[in-house]
Each structure stands twice: as C-alpha cells, then as structure tokens.
mmCIF file of the C-alpha atoms, coordinates in Angstrom:
data_MODEL
# 
_entry.id   MODEL 
# 
loop_
_atom_site.group_PDB 
_atom_site.id 
_atom_site.type_symbol 
_atom_site.label_atom_id 
_atom_site.label_alt_id 
_atom_site.label_comp_id 
_atom_site.label_asym_id 
_atom_site.label_entity_id 
_atom_site.label_seq_id 
_atom_site.pdbx_PDB_ins_code 
_atom_site.Cartn_x 
_atom_site.Cartn_y 
_atom_site.Cartn_z 
_atom_site.occupancy 
_atom_site.B_iso_or_equiv 
_atom_site.pdbx_formal_charge 
_atom_site.auth_seq_id 
_atom_site.auth_comp_id 
_atom_site.auth_asym_id 
_atom_site.auth_atom_id 
_atom_site.pdbx_PDB_model_num 
ATOM 1   C CA . MET A 1 1   ? 7.007   8.837   16.935  1.00 0.00 ? 1   MET A CA 1 
ATOM 2   C CA . LEU A 1 2   ? 7.618   6.658   13.476  1.00 0.00 ? 2   LEU A CA 1 
ATOM 3   C CA . VAL A 1 3   ? 5.872   3.753   14.792  1.00 0.00 ? 3   VAL A CA 1 
ATOM 4   C CA . ASN A 1 4   ? 2.559   5.955   15.126  1.00 0.00 ? 4   ASN A CA 1 
ATOM 5   C CA . LEU A 1 5   ? 3.532   7.600   11.721  1.00 0.00 ? 5   LEU A CA 1 
ATOM 6   C CA . TYR A 1 6   ? 3.453   4.134   10.441  1.00 0.00 ? 6   TYR A CA 1 
ATOM 7   C CA . ARG A 1 7   ? 0.349   2.929   11.668  1.00 0.00 ? 7   ARG A CA 1 
ATOM 8   C CA . ARG A 1 8   ? -1.518  6.046   10.465  1.00 0.00 ? 8   ARG A CA 1 
ATOM 9   C CA . TRP A 1 9   ? 0.190   5.155   6.890   1.00 0.00 ? 9   TRP A CA 1 
ATOM 10  C CA . LEU A 1 10  ? -0.951  1.442   6.926   1.00 0.00 ? 10  LEU A CA 1 
ATOM 11  C CA . LEU A 1 11  ? -4.344  1.326   8.839   1.00 0.00 ? 11  LEU A CA 1 
ATOM 12  C CA . GLU A 1 12  ? -5.724  4.701   7.963   1.00 0.00 ? 12  GLU A CA 1 
ATOM 13  C CA . LEU A 1 13  ? -4.184  5.966   4.399   1.00 0.00 ? 13  LEU A CA 1 
ATOM 14  C CA . TRP A 1 14  ? -3.968  2.423   2.965   1.00 0.00 ? 14  TRP A CA 1 
ATOM 15  C CA . THR A 1 15  ? -7.744  1.904   4.049   1.00 0.00 ? 15  THR A CA 1 
ATOM 16  C CA . GLY A 1 16  ? -9.111  4.571   2.242   1.00 0.00 ? 16  GLY A CA 1 
ATOM 17  C CA . ASP A 1 17  ? -8.332  7.937   3.870   1.00 0.00 ? 17  ASP A CA 1 
ATOM 18  C CA . PHE A 1 18  ? -6.405  8.954   0.902   1.00 0.00 ? 18  PHE A CA 1 
ATOM 19  C CA . ASP A 1 19  ? -6.414  12.714  1.486   1.00 0.00 ? 19  ASP A CA 1 
ATOM 20  C CA . LEU A 1 20  ? -4.254  11.845  4.530   1.00 0.00 ? 20  LEU A CA 1 
ATOM 21  C CA . ALA A 1 21  ? -1.259  11.415  2.153   1.00 0.00 ? 21  ALA A CA 1 
ATOM 22  C CA . TYR A 1 22  ? -0.825  15.323  2.296   1.00 0.00 ? 22  TYR A CA 1 
ATOM 23  C CA . GLU A 1 23  ? 0.009   15.150  5.826   1.00 0.00 ? 23  GLU A CA 1 
ATOM 24  C CA . LEU A 1 24  ? 2.012   11.921  6.183   1.00 0.00 ? 24  LEU A CA 1 
ATOM 25  C CA . VAL A 1 25  ? 4.294   12.528  3.224   1.00 0.00 ? 25  VAL A CA 1 
ATOM 26  C CA . THR A 1 26  ? 6.678   15.106  2.013   1.00 0.00 ? 26  THR A CA 1 
ATOM 27  C CA . PRO A 1 27  ? 6.172   17.387  -0.940  1.00 0.00 ? 27  PRO A CA 1 
ATOM 28  C CA . ASP A 1 28  ? 8.999   15.631  -2.668  1.00 0.00 ? 28  ASP A CA 1 
ATOM 29  C CA . PHE A 1 29  ? 7.980   12.283  -1.641  1.00 0.00 ? 29  PHE A CA 1 
ATOM 30  C CA . THR A 1 30  ? 8.856   9.656   -3.794  1.00 0.00 ? 30  THR A CA 1 
ATOM 31  C CA . GLY A 1 31  ? 7.287   6.027   -3.918  1.00 0.00 ? 31  GLY A CA 1 
ATOM 32  C CA . HIS A 1 32  ? 9.079   3.038   -5.482  1.00 0.00 ? 32  HIS A CA 1 
ATOM 33  C CA . TRP A 1 33  ? 6.821   0.250   -7.048  1.00 0.00 ? 33  TRP A CA 1 
ATOM 34  C CA . PRO A 1 34  ? 8.202   -2.638  -8.903  1.00 0.00 ? 34  PRO A CA 1 
ATOM 35  C CA . GLY A 1 35  ? 8.104   -1.057  -12.048 1.00 0.00 ? 35  GLY A CA 1 
ATOM 36  C CA . MET A 1 36  ? 6.661   2.317   -11.126 1.00 0.00 ? 36  MET A CA 1 
ATOM 37  C CA . ASP A 1 37  ? 7.596   5.445   -9.114  1.00 0.00 ? 37  ASP A CA 1 
ATOM 38  C CA . VAL A 1 38  ? 5.292   8.070   -7.922  1.00 0.00 ? 38  VAL A CA 1 
ATOM 39  C CA . SER A 1 39  ? 6.294   11.616  -6.891  1.00 0.00 ? 39  SER A CA 1 
ATOM 40  C CA . GLY A 1 40  ? 4.569   13.781  -4.338  1.00 0.00 ? 40  GLY A CA 1 
ATOM 41  C CA . PRO A 1 41  ? 1.176   13.061  -2.252  1.00 0.00 ? 41  PRO A CA 1 
ATOM 42  C CA . GLY A 1 42  ? -0.741  13.531  -5.260  1.00 0.00 ? 42  GLY A CA 1 
ATOM 43  C CA . GLY A 1 43  ? 1.157   10.897  -7.002  1.00 0.00 ? 43  GLY A CA 1 
ATOM 44  C CA . LEU A 1 44  ? 0.589   8.649   -4.241  1.00 0.00 ? 44  LEU A CA 1 
ATOM 45  C CA . VAL A 1 45  ? -3.239  9.193   -3.881  1.00 0.00 ? 45  VAL A CA 1 
ATOM 46  C CA . GLU A 1 46  ? -3.525  8.419   -7.660  1.00 0.00 ? 46  GLU A CA 1 
ATOM 47  C CA . ALA A 1 47  ? -1.652  5.095   -7.070  1.00 0.00 ? 47  ALA A CA 1 
ATOM 48  C CA . LEU A 1 48  ? -3.722  4.063   -3.888  1.00 0.00 ? 48  LEU A CA 1 
ATOM 49  C CA . ARG A 1 49  ? -6.900  4.998   -5.899  1.00 0.00 ? 49  ARG A CA 1 
ATOM 50  C CA . GLN A 1 50  ? -5.789  2.885   -8.721  1.00 0.00 ? 50  GLN A CA 1 
ATOM 51  C CA . GLY A 1 51  ? -4.719  -0.119  -6.590  1.00 0.00 ? 51  GLY A CA 1 
ATOM 52  C CA . HIS A 1 52  ? -8.082  0.086   -4.776  1.00 0.00 ? 52  HIS A CA 1 
ATOM 53  C CA . ALA A 1 53  ? -10.427 0.640   -7.559  1.00 0.00 ? 53  ALA A CA 1 
ATOM 54  C CA . PRO A 1 54  ? -10.695 -3.330  -8.219  1.00 0.00 ? 54  PRO A CA 1 
ATOM 55  C CA . PHE A 1 55  ? -11.571 -4.104  -4.613  1.00 0.00 ? 55  PHE A CA 1 
ATOM 56  C CA . SER A 1 56  ? -14.243 -3.085  -2.114  1.00 0.00 ? 56  SER A CA 1 
ATOM 57  C CA . GLY A 1 57  ? -14.310 -4.242  1.589   1.00 0.00 ? 57  GLY A CA 1 
ATOM 58  C CA . VAL A 1 58  ? -10.505 -3.498  1.895   1.00 0.00 ? 58  VAL A CA 1 
ATOM 59  C CA . GLU A 1 59  ? -8.628  -4.690  4.954   1.00 0.00 ? 59  GLU A CA 1 
ATOM 60  C CA . ILE A 1 60  ? -5.274  -4.310  5.893   1.00 0.00 ? 60  ILE A CA 1 
ATOM 61  C CA . THR A 1 61  ? -3.598  -6.074  8.888   1.00 0.00 ? 61  THR A CA 1 
ATOM 62  C CA . LEU A 1 62  ? -0.205  -5.021  10.326  1.00 0.00 ? 62  LEU A CA 1 
ATOM 63  C CA . ASP A 1 63  ? 1.583   -8.514  10.466  1.00 0.00 ? 63  ASP A CA 1 
ATOM 64  C CA . VAL A 1 64  ? 4.911   -7.644  11.719  1.00 0.00 ? 64  VAL A CA 1 
ATOM 65  C CA . GLY A 1 65  ? 6.310   -4.463  12.862  1.00 0.00 ? 65  GLY A CA 1 
ATOM 66  C CA . PRO A 1 66  ? 6.782   -1.838  12.444  1.00 0.00 ? 66  PRO A CA 1 
ATOM 67  C CA . ILE A 1 67  ? 10.587  -1.970  13.115  1.00 0.00 ? 67  ILE A CA 1 
ATOM 68  C CA . VAL A 1 68  ? 12.378  1.482   13.342  1.00 0.00 ? 68  VAL A CA 1 
ATOM 69  C CA . ASP A 1 69  ? 16.032  1.981   12.774  1.00 0.00 ? 69  ASP A CA 1 
ATOM 70  C CA . GLY A 1 70  ? 17.321  5.722   12.606  1.00 0.00 ? 70  GLY A CA 1 
ATOM 71  C CA . ASP A 1 71  ? 14.934  7.238   10.053  1.00 0.00 ? 71  ASP A CA 1 
ATOM 72  C CA . LEU A 1 72  ? 13.956  3.923   8.402   1.00 0.00 ? 72  LEU A CA 1 
ATOM 73  C CA . VAL A 1 73  ? 10.571  1.855   9.238   1.00 0.00 ? 73  VAL A CA 1 
ATOM 74  C CA . SER A 1 74  ? 9.772   -1.566  7.959   1.00 0.00 ? 74  SER A CA 1 
ATOM 75  C CA . ALA A 1 75  ? 6.839   -3.522  8.156   1.00 0.00 ? 75  ALA A CA 1 
ATOM 76  C CA . ARG A 1 76  ? 4.928   -6.635  6.768   1.00 0.00 ? 76  ARG A CA 1 
ATOM 77  C CA . TRP A 1 77  ? 1.311   -6.483  6.293   1.00 0.00 ? 77  TRP A CA 1 
ATOM 78  C CA . THR A 1 78  ? -1.740  -8.286  4.287   1.00 0.00 ? 78  THR A CA 1 
ATOM 79  C CA . PHE A 1 79  ? -4.253  -6.527  2.187   1.00 0.00 ? 79  PHE A CA 1 
ATOM 80  C CA . ALA A 1 80  ? -7.737  -8.208  1.770   1.00 0.00 ? 80  ALA A CA 1 
ATOM 81  C CA . GLY A 1 81  ? -10.577 -6.921  -0.396  1.00 0.00 ? 81  GLY A CA 1 
ATOM 82  C CA . ASP A 1 82  ? -13.521 -8.302  -2.619  1.00 0.00 ? 82  ASP A CA 1 
ATOM 83  C CA . TYR A 1 83  ? -12.658 -8.272  -6.249  1.00 0.00 ? 83  TYR A CA 1 
ATOM 84  C CA . ARG A 1 84  ? -15.205 -6.192  -8.010  1.00 0.00 ? 84  ARG A CA 1 
ATOM 85  C CA . GLY A 1 85  ? -13.772 -6.469  -11.648 1.00 0.00 ? 85  GLY A CA 1 
ATOM 86  C CA . GLY A 1 86  ? -11.575 -4.422  -13.625 1.00 0.00 ? 86  GLY A CA 1 
ATOM 87  C CA . ILE A 1 87  ? -8.165  -6.072  -14.086 1.00 0.00 ? 87  ILE A CA 1 
ATOM 88  C CA . PRO A 1 88  ? -7.422  -7.319  -17.718 1.00 0.00 ? 88  PRO A CA 1 
ATOM 89  C CA . GLY A 1 89  ? -7.228  -10.900 -17.912 1.00 0.00 ? 89  GLY A CA 1 
ATOM 90  C CA . ALA A 1 90  ? -8.685  -11.720 -14.575 1.00 0.00 ? 90  ALA A CA 1 
ATOM 91  C CA . THR A 1 91  ? -10.790 -14.848 -14.590 1.00 0.00 ? 91  THR A CA 1 
ATOM 92  C CA . ALA A 1 92  ? -11.785 -14.280 -10.608 1.00 0.00 ? 92  ALA A CA 1 
ATOM 93  C CA . PRO A 1 93  ? -15.607 -13.609 -10.368 1.00 0.00 ? 93  PRO A CA 1 
ATOM 94  C CA . GLU A 1 94  ? -16.738 -10.721 -9.246  1.00 0.00 ? 94  GLU A CA 1 
ATOM 95  C CA . GLY A 1 95  ? -16.971 -11.094 -5.211  1.00 0.00 ? 95  GLY A CA 1 
ATOM 96  C CA . THR A 1 96  ? -14.109 -13.119 -4.905  1.00 0.00 ? 96  THR A CA 1 
ATOM 97  C CA . ARG A 1 97  ? -12.118 -12.452 -1.824  1.00 0.00 ? 97  ARG A CA 1 
ATOM 98  C CA . ILE A 1 98  ? -8.445  -11.845 -2.371  1.00 0.00 ? 98  ILE A CA 1 
ATOM 99  C CA . ALA A 1 99  ? -5.685  -11.428 0.145   1.00 0.00 ? 99  ALA A CA 1 
ATOM 100 C CA . PHE A 1 100 ? -1.975  -11.272 -0.397  1.00 0.00 ? 100 PHE A CA 1 
ATOM 101 C CA . SER A 1 101 ? 1.179   -9.680  1.997   1.00 0.00 ? 101 SER A CA 1 
ATOM 102 C CA . GLY A 1 102 ? 3.825   -7.344  1.367   1.00 0.00 ? 102 GLY A CA 1 
ATOM 103 C CA . HIS A 1 103 ? 6.549   -5.676  2.968   1.00 0.00 ? 103 HIS A CA 1 
ATOM 104 C CA . ASP A 1 104 ? 7.188   -1.879  3.235   1.00 0.00 ? 104 ASP A CA 1 
ATOM 105 C CA . ILE A 1 105 ? 10.263  0.264   3.997   1.00 0.00 ? 105 ILE A CA 1 
ATOM 106 C CA . LEU A 1 106 ? 10.035  3.722   4.245   1.00 0.00 ? 106 LEU A CA 1 
ATOM 107 C CA . ARG A 1 107 ? 12.664  6.904   4.988   1.00 0.00 ? 107 ARG A CA 1 
ATOM 108 C CA . ALA A 1 108 ? 11.402  9.550   7.030   1.00 0.00 ? 108 ALA A CA 1 
ATOM 109 C CA . ARG A 1 109 ? 12.458  13.322  7.196   1.00 0.00 ? 109 ARG A CA 1 
ATOM 110 C CA . ASP A 1 110 ? 11.059  15.880  9.474   1.00 0.00 ? 110 ASP A CA 1 
ATOM 111 C CA . GLY A 1 111 ? 8.218   13.931  10.991  1.00 0.00 ? 111 GLY A CA 1 
ATOM 112 C CA . ARG A 1 112 ? 7.114   12.566  7.739   1.00 0.00 ? 112 ARG A CA 1 
ATOM 113 C CA . PHE A 1 113 ? 7.895   10.026  5.247   1.00 0.00 ? 113 PHE A CA 1 
ATOM 114 C CA . ALA A 1 114 ? 9.966   11.100  2.178   1.00 0.00 ? 114 ALA A CA 1 
ATOM 115 C CA . GLU A 1 115 ? 10.587  7.950   0.412   1.00 0.00 ? 115 GLU A CA 1 
ATOM 116 C CA . TYR A 1 116 ? 8.891   4.316   0.252   1.00 0.00 ? 116 TYR A CA 1 
ATOM 117 C CA . TRP A 1 117 ? 9.955   0.854   -1.148  1.00 0.00 ? 117 TRP A CA 1 
ATOM 118 C CA . VAL A 1 118 ? 7.577   -1.884  -1.375  1.00 0.00 ? 118 VAL A CA 1 
ATOM 119 C CA . ILE A 1 119 ? 7.485   -5.630  -2.635  1.00 0.00 ? 119 ILE A CA 1 
ATOM 120 C CA . SER A 1 120 ? 4.278   -7.556  -2.388  1.00 0.00 ? 120 SER A CA 1 
ATOM 121 C CA . ASP A 1 121 ? 3.253   -11.060 -3.290  1.00 0.00 ? 121 ASP A CA 1 
ATOM 122 C CA . ALA A 1 122 ? 2.169   -10.606 -7.022  1.00 0.00 ? 122 ALA A CA 1 
ATOM 123 C CA . GLN A 1 123 ? 2.181   -13.984 -7.462  1.00 0.00 ? 123 GLN A CA 1 
ATOM 124 C CA . THR A 1 124 ? -0.416  -14.983 -4.956  1.00 0.00 ? 124 THR A CA 1 
ATOM 125 C CA . LEU A 1 125 ? -2.414  -11.985 -5.903  1.00 0.00 ? 125 LEU A CA 1 
ATOM 126 C CA . GLY A 1 126 ? -2.129  -13.185 -9.529  1.00 0.00 ? 126 GLY A CA 1 
ATOM 127 C CA . GLU A 1 127 ? -3.075  -16.819 -8.755  1.00 0.00 ? 127 GLU A CA 1 
ATOM 128 C CA . GLN A 1 128 ? -6.082  -15.568 -7.044  1.00 0.00 ? 128 GLN A CA 1 
ATOM 129 C CA . LEU A 1 129 ? -7.425  -13.315 -9.818  1.00 0.00 ? 129 LEU A CA 1 
ATOM 130 C CA . GLY A 1 130 ? -6.464  -15.919 -12.284 1.00 0.00 ? 130 GLY A CA 1 
ATOM 131 C CA . THR A 1 131 ? -4.137  -13.837 -14.206 1.00 0.00 ? 131 THR A CA 1 
ATOM 132 C CA . ALA A 1 132 ? -1.051  -15.907 -13.073 1.00 0.00 ? 132 ALA A CA 1 
# 
C-alpha cells in the first residue's frame, strides 16, 4: 500500500496534479524542506506551485525505491524541466534543460502521508541555473 501511495505522491502529485495533495496527505501534514516547513495540504500545494513555476516540461523519475520500513517510505528521484525564468540571480537562458536529484523520507498515518523530509542536490541545480 505505501509503495503505491508513494508512486502517486511522486509520479502524479509532483508532476503537476497538485490537488491530489488533499487526498494523499493528512490535514495536519508537515513538510520539511531545508530552511522551510509547510503545513497541511494547502501549504504543500503552495510549495509545489512555487517550485514548479520556473519550469515547464517537468518530468520526474523514480531512481531508487520506494523502500518501506514500517510507517516510513524513502526513495531517490530526479527532477527535470526546462527553465523559463524567474529565479533571482539565475544566468541560465530560458529553455535550458535542468536536472537534479534528491531523496525523500515520508511518514505515513492512516493510509496518508503525515510528515515529509526532503534533501535535494541544490548545488547541481544552482550550477545549472548559474546561481552557484
């Protein structure tokens, strides 16, 4: 069950079906990004919209996992998209294809995700955007 939940999380929600957050996460969901926490499905949707805004043609691949241990799920993924501008200080021309990887850990409760921790390769992203 958690394998399928995670696949929907990554391959549907994160590729643009943002309203799916209301089905996949608990009302008291907490997402932890480096330097930022979000609360509830609405906070998750807003974070996703902001993260996707500078990119078109978003593709996400599942590289490793998901690995399930009790109520925890982890996986490695790769995000790719065409830069369309809007990131302060970025020197990459619009249309530049960007790709970077990351890792997720999620805690499930009652068939939904209740907590999320993510780490992504910000250095590679910054180098490709020209902000590093």
